[in-house]
PyMOL Python script that loads the backbone (N, CA, C, O; Angstrom):
from pymol import cmd

cmd.read_pdbstr("""\
ATOM      1  N   UNK A   1     -29.192   3.798  -9.262  1.00  0.00           N
ATOM      2  CA  UNK A   1     -28.848   3.113  -8.190  1.00  0.00           C
ATOM      3  C   UNK A   1     -27.386   2.481  -8.501  1.00  0.00           C
ATOM      4  O   UNK A   1     -26.349   2.628  -7.854  1.00  0.00           O
ATOM      5  N   UNK A   2     -27.641   1.644  -9.827  1.00  0.00           N
ATOM      6  CA  UNK A   2     -26.391   0.974  -9.786  1.00  0.00           C
ATOM      7  C   UNK A   2     -25.503   1.981 -10.830  1.00  0.00           C
ATOM      8  O   UNK A   2     -24.719   1.538 -11.669  1.00  0.00           O
ATOM      9  N   UNK A   3     -25.713   3.068 -10.663  1.00  0.00           N
ATOM     10  CA  UNK A   3     -24.574   4.195 -10.791  1.00  0.00           C
ATOM     11  C   UNK A   3     -23.972   4.476  -9.559  1.00  0.00           C
ATOM     12  O   UNK A   3     -22.745   4.556  -9.511  1.00  0.00           O
ATOM     13  N   UNK A   4     -24.581   4.620  -8.663  1.00  0.00           N
ATOM     14  CA  UNK A   4     -23.742   4.946  -7.207  1.00  0.00           C
ATOM     15  C   UNK A   4     -23.161   3.218  -6.977  1.00  0.00           C
ATOM     16  O   UNK A   4     -21.947   3.029  -6.908  1.00  0.00           O
ATOM     17  N   UNK A   5     -23.795   2.449  -6.909  1.00  0.00           N
ATOM     18  CA  UNK A   5     -23.055   1.412  -6.944  1.00  0.00           C
ATOM     19  C   UNK A   5     -21.818   1.635  -7.607  1.00  0.00           C
ATOM     20  O   UNK A   5     -20.944   2.054  -6.849  1.00  0.00           O
ATOM     21  N   UNK A   6     -21.491   1.489  -8.748  1.00  0.00           N
ATOM     22  CA  UNK A   6     -20.518   1.378  -9.655  1.00  0.00           C
ATOM     23  C   UNK A   6     -19.439   2.738  -8.861  1.00  0.00           C
ATOM     24  O   UNK A   6     -18.301   2.383  -8.556  1.00  0.00           O
ATOM     25  N   UNK A   7     -19.831   4.164  -8.577  1.00  0.00           N
ATOM     26  CA  UNK A   7     -18.959   4.818  -7.981  1.00  0.00           C
ATOM     27  C   UNK A   7     -18.123   4.363  -6.774  1.00  0.00           C
ATOM     28  O   UNK A   7     -16.894   4.414  -6.722  1.00  0.00           O
ATOM     29  N   UNK A   8     -19.274   3.729  -5.417  1.00  0.00           N
ATOM     30  CA  UNK A   8     -18.913   3.411  -3.973  1.00  0.00           C
ATOM     31  C   UNK A   8     -17.621   2.520  -4.638  1.00  0.00           C
ATOM     32  O   UNK A   8     -16.460   2.886  -4.457  1.00  0.00           O
ATOM     33  N   UNK A   9     -17.906   1.509  -5.295  1.00  0.00           N
ATOM     34  CA  UNK A   9     -17.034   0.322  -5.949  1.00  0.00           C
ATOM     35  C   UNK A   9     -15.647   0.984  -6.483  1.00  0.00           C
ATOM     36  O   UNK A   9     -14.513   0.569  -6.245  1.00  0.00           O
ATOM     37  N   UNK A  10     -15.812   1.492  -6.834  1.00  0.00           N
ATOM     38  CA  UNK A  10     -14.952   2.687  -7.915  1.00  0.00           C
ATOM     39  C   UNK A  10     -13.811   2.777  -6.327  1.00  0.00           C
ATOM     40  O   UNK A  10     -12.906   2.019  -5.977  1.00  0.00           O
ATOM     41  N   UNK A  11     -14.461   4.254  -5.561  1.00  0.00           N
ATOM     42  CA  UNK A  11     -13.805   4.724  -4.412  1.00  0.00           C
ATOM     43  C   UNK A  11     -13.064   3.497  -3.238  1.00  0.00           C
ATOM     44  O   UNK A  11     -12.026   3.618  -2.587  1.00  0.00           O
ATOM     45  N   UNK A  12     -13.949   2.442  -3.277  1.00  0.00           N
ATOM     46  CA  UNK A  12     -13.425   1.141  -2.321  1.00  0.00           C
ATOM     47  C   UNK A  12     -12.182   0.789  -3.189  1.00  0.00           C
ATOM     48  O   UNK A  12     -11.251   0.615  -2.403  1.00  0.00           O
ATOM     49  N   UNK A  13     -11.807   0.626  -4.342  1.00  0.00           N
ATOM     50  CA  UNK A  13     -10.771  -0.225  -4.500  1.00  0.00           C
ATOM     51  C   UNK A  13      -9.421   0.826  -4.426  1.00  0.00           C
ATOM     52  O   UNK A  13      -8.303   0.618  -3.955  1.00  0.00           O
ATOM     53  N   UNK A  14     -10.064   2.196  -5.171  1.00  0.00           N
ATOM     54  CA  UNK A  14      -8.903   3.193  -4.455  1.00  0.00           C
ATOM     55  C   UNK A  14      -8.423   3.106  -3.483  1.00  0.00           C
ATOM     56  O   UNK A  14      -7.203   3.021  -3.340  1.00  0.00           O
ATOM     57  N   UNK A  15      -9.380   3.104  -2.424  1.00  0.00           N
ATOM     58  CA  UNK A  15      -8.793   3.320  -1.246  1.00  0.00           C
ATOM     59  C   UNK A  15      -8.227   2.184  -0.585  1.00  0.00           C
ATOM     60  O   UNK A  15      -7.619   2.432   0.456  1.00  0.00           O
ATOM     61  N   UNK A  16      -8.301   0.826  -1.013  1.00  0.00           N
ATOM     62  CA  UNK A  16      -7.507  -0.502  -0.334  1.00  0.00           C
ATOM     63  C   UNK A  16      -6.462  -0.247  -1.468  1.00  0.00           C
ATOM     64  O   UNK A  16      -5.451  -0.942  -1.365  1.00  0.00           O
ATOM     65  N   UNK A  17      -6.506   0.663  -2.591  1.00  0.00           N
ATOM     66  CA  UNK A  17      -5.111   0.205  -3.436  1.00  0.00           C
ATOM     67  C   UNK A  17      -4.005   1.154  -2.634  1.00  0.00           C
ATOM     68  O   UNK A  17      -2.799   1.029  -2.419  1.00  0.00           O
ATOM     69  N   UNK A  18      -4.828   1.995  -2.351  1.00  0.00           N
ATOM     70  CA  UNK A  18      -3.991   3.227  -1.602  1.00  0.00           C
ATOM     71  C   UNK A  18      -3.028   2.690  -0.422  1.00  0.00           C
ATOM     72  O   UNK A  18      -1.804   2.620  -0.311  1.00  0.00           O
ATOM     73  N   UNK A  19      -4.072   2.356   0.379  1.00  0.00           N
ATOM     74  CA  UNK A  19      -3.791   1.334   1.341  1.00  0.00           C
ATOM     75  C   UNK A  19      -2.902   0.247   1.422  1.00  0.00           C
ATOM     76  O   UNK A  19      -2.552   0.033   2.583  1.00  0.00           O
ATOM     77  N   UNK A  20      -2.280  -0.729   0.346  1.00  0.00           N
ATOM     78  CA  UNK A  20      -1.816  -1.413  -0.127  1.00  0.00           C
ATOM     79  C   UNK A  20      -0.535  -1.001  -0.709  1.00  0.00           C
ATOM     80  O   UNK A  20       0.462  -1.707  -0.558  1.00  0.00           O
ATOM     81  N   UNK A  21      -0.502   0.063  -1.345  1.00  0.00           N
ATOM     82  CA  UNK A  21       0.863   0.770  -2.363  1.00  0.00           C
ATOM     83  C   UNK A  21       1.497   1.793  -1.030  1.00  0.00           C
ATOM     84  O   UNK A  21       2.496   2.474  -1.260  1.00  0.00           O
ATOM     85  N   UNK A  22       0.783   1.839   0.469  1.00  0.00           N
ATOM     86  CA  UNK A  22       1.740   2.164   1.332  1.00  0.00           C
ATOM     87  C   UNK A  22       2.637   1.250   2.121  1.00  0.00           C
ATOM     88  O   UNK A  22       3.808   1.245   2.502  1.00  0.00           O
ATOM     89  N   UNK A  23       1.554   0.464   2.200  1.00  0.00           N
ATOM     90  CA  UNK A  23       2.276  -0.688   2.868  1.00  0.00           C
ATOM     91  C   UNK A  23       3.347  -1.610   2.225  1.00  0.00           C
ATOM     92  O   UNK A  23       4.257  -2.101   2.892  1.00  0.00           O
ATOM     93  N   UNK A  24       3.205  -1.799   1.013  1.00  0.00           N
ATOM     94  CA  UNK A  24       4.359  -1.992   0.305  1.00  0.00           C
ATOM     95  C   UNK A  24       5.606  -1.332   0.242  1.00  0.00           C
ATOM     96  O   UNK A  24       6.689  -1.894   0.404  1.00  0.00           O
ATOM     97  N   UNK A  25       5.402   0.153  -0.052  1.00  0.00           N
ATOM     98  CA  UNK A  25       6.535   1.199   0.130  1.00  0.00           C
ATOM     99  C   UNK A  25       7.116   0.675   1.563  1.00  0.00           C
ATOM    100  O   UNK A  25       7.959  -0.198   1.767  1.00  0.00           O
ATOM    101  N   UNK A  26       6.547   1.315   2.294  1.00  0.00           N
ATOM    102  CA  UNK A  26       7.283   0.605   3.870  1.00  0.00           C
ATOM    103  C   UNK A  26       7.644  -0.497   4.415  1.00  0.00           C
ATOM    104  O   UNK A  26       7.933  -0.584   5.608  1.00  0.00           O
ATOM    105  N   UNK A  27       7.670  -1.659   3.426  1.00  0.00           N
ATOM    106  CA  UNK A  27       7.626  -3.084   3.348  1.00  0.00           C
ATOM    107  C   UNK A  27       8.964  -2.372   2.261  1.00  0.00           C
ATOM    108  O   UNK A  27       9.836  -1.978   3.036  1.00  0.00           O
ATOM    109  N   UNK A  28       9.232  -2.197   1.353  1.00  0.00           N
ATOM    110  CA  UNK A  28      10.371  -1.569   0.640  1.00  0.00           C
ATOM    111  C   UNK A  28      11.434  -1.074   1.106  1.00  0.00           C
ATOM    112  O   UNK A  28      12.574  -1.537   1.061  1.00  0.00           O
ATOM    113  N   UNK A  29      10.891   0.307   1.764  1.00  0.00           N
ATOM    114  CA  UNK A  29      11.927   0.961   2.070  1.00  0.00           C
ATOM    115  C   UNK A  29      12.486   0.296   3.672  1.00  0.00           C
ATOM    116  O   UNK A  29      13.480   0.906   4.065  1.00  0.00           O
ATOM    117  N   UNK A  30      12.168  -0.465   4.323  1.00  0.00           N
ATOM    118  CA  UNK A  30      12.234  -1.377   5.616  1.00  0.00           C
ATOM    119  C   UNK A  30      13.662  -2.623   5.092  1.00  0.00           C
ATOM    120  O   UNK A  30      14.710  -2.881   5.684  1.00  0.00           O
ATOM    121  N   UNK A  31      13.125  -3.153   3.801  1.00  0.00           N
ATOM    122  CA  UNK A  31      14.232  -3.554   3.127  1.00  0.00           C
ATOM    123  C   UNK A  31      15.711  -3.091   2.784  1.00  0.00           C
ATOM    124  O   UNK A  31      16.790  -3.601   3.089  1.00  0.00           O
ATOM    125  N   UNK A  32      15.385  -1.882   2.001  1.00  0.00           N
ATOM    126  CA  UNK A  32      16.528  -1.405   1.794  1.00  0.00           C
ATOM    127  C   UNK A  32      17.347  -0.980   2.881  1.00  0.00           C
ATOM    128  O   UNK A  32      18.572  -0.948   2.768  1.00  0.00           O
ATOM    129  N   UNK A  33      16.751  -0.652   3.931  1.00  0.00           N
ATOM    130  CA  UNK A  33      17.449  -0.097   5.233  1.00  0.00           C
ATOM    131  C   UNK A  33      17.975  -1.048   5.835  1.00  0.00           C
ATOM    132  O   UNK A  33      19.116  -0.855   6.255  1.00  0.00           O
ATOM    133  N   UNK A  34      17.344  -2.354   6.073  1.00  0.00           N
ATOM    134  CA  UNK A  34      18.178  -3.093   6.532  1.00  0.00           C
ATOM    135  C   UNK A  34      19.830  -3.990   5.438  1.00  0.00           C
ATOM    136  O   UNK A  34      20.905  -4.466   5.802  1.00  0.00           O
ATOM    137  N   UNK A  35      19.122  -3.795   4.006  1.00  0.00           N
ATOM    138  CA  UNK A  35      20.371  -4.168   3.173  1.00  0.00           C
ATOM    139  C   UNK A  35      21.415  -2.714   3.662  1.00  0.00           C
ATOM    140  O   UNK A  35      22.635  -2.876   3.700  1.00  0.00           O
ATOM    141  N   UNK A  36      20.796  -1.322   4.018  1.00  0.00           N
ATOM    142  CA  UNK A  36      22.213  -0.399   3.958  1.00  0.00           C
ATOM    143  C   UNK A  36      23.236  -0.700   5.075  1.00  0.00           C
ATOM    144  O   UNK A  36      24.462  -0.623   5.150  1.00  0.00           O
ATOM    145  N   UNK A  37      22.029  -1.157   6.098  1.00  0.00           N
ATOM    146  CA  UNK A  37      22.912  -1.136   7.210  1.00  0.00           C
ATOM    147  C   UNK A  37      22.405  -2.046   8.105  1.00  0.00           C
ATOM    148  O   UNK A  37      21.427  -1.806   8.814  1.00  0.00           O
ATOM    149  N   UNK A  38      23.078  -3.179   8.111  1.00  0.00           N
ATOM    150  CA  UNK A  38      23.126  -4.891   8.715  1.00  0.00           C
ATOM    151  C   UNK A  38      23.404  -4.297  10.231  1.00  0.00           C
ATOM    152  O   UNK A  38      23.912  -3.290  10.723  1.00  0.00           O
ATOM    153  N   UNK A  39      22.716  -5.618  10.719  1.00  0.00           N
ATOM    154  CA  UNK A  39      22.503  -5.372  12.086  1.00  0.00           C
ATOM    155  C   UNK A  39      24.109  -6.011  12.402  1.00  0.00           C
ATOM    156  O   UNK A  39      24.856  -6.707  11.714  1.00  0.00           O
ATOM    157  N   UNK A  40      24.218  -5.511  13.563  1.00  0.00           N
ATOM    158  CA  UNK A  40      26.003  -6.010  13.841  1.00  0.00           C
ATOM    159  C   UNK A  40      25.583  -7.127  15.023  1.00  0.00           C
ATOM    160  O   UNK A  40      24.672  -7.122  15.851  1.00  0.00           O
ATOM    161  N   UNK A  41      26.718  -8.145  14.711  1.00  0.00           N
ATOM    162  CA  UNK A  41      26.169  -9.126  15.998  1.00  0.00           C
ATOM    163  C   UNK A  41      27.048  -8.870  16.786  1.00  0.00           C
ATOM    164  O   UNK A  41      27.046  -9.387  17.903  1.00  0.00           O
TER     165      UNK A  41
END
""", "prot")
cmd.dss("prot")
cmd.show_as("cartoon", "prot")
cmd.util.cbc("prot")
cmd.orient("prot")
């Protein structure tokens, strides 16, 4: 029982870790794009 719970928690952590890594990559890519191509006023 506890073995299954540990596997489930590990999968949960990997899932959420993947989600946050993707969000951070998109965030930093958008920051770099706004630095490379500033908005013309």
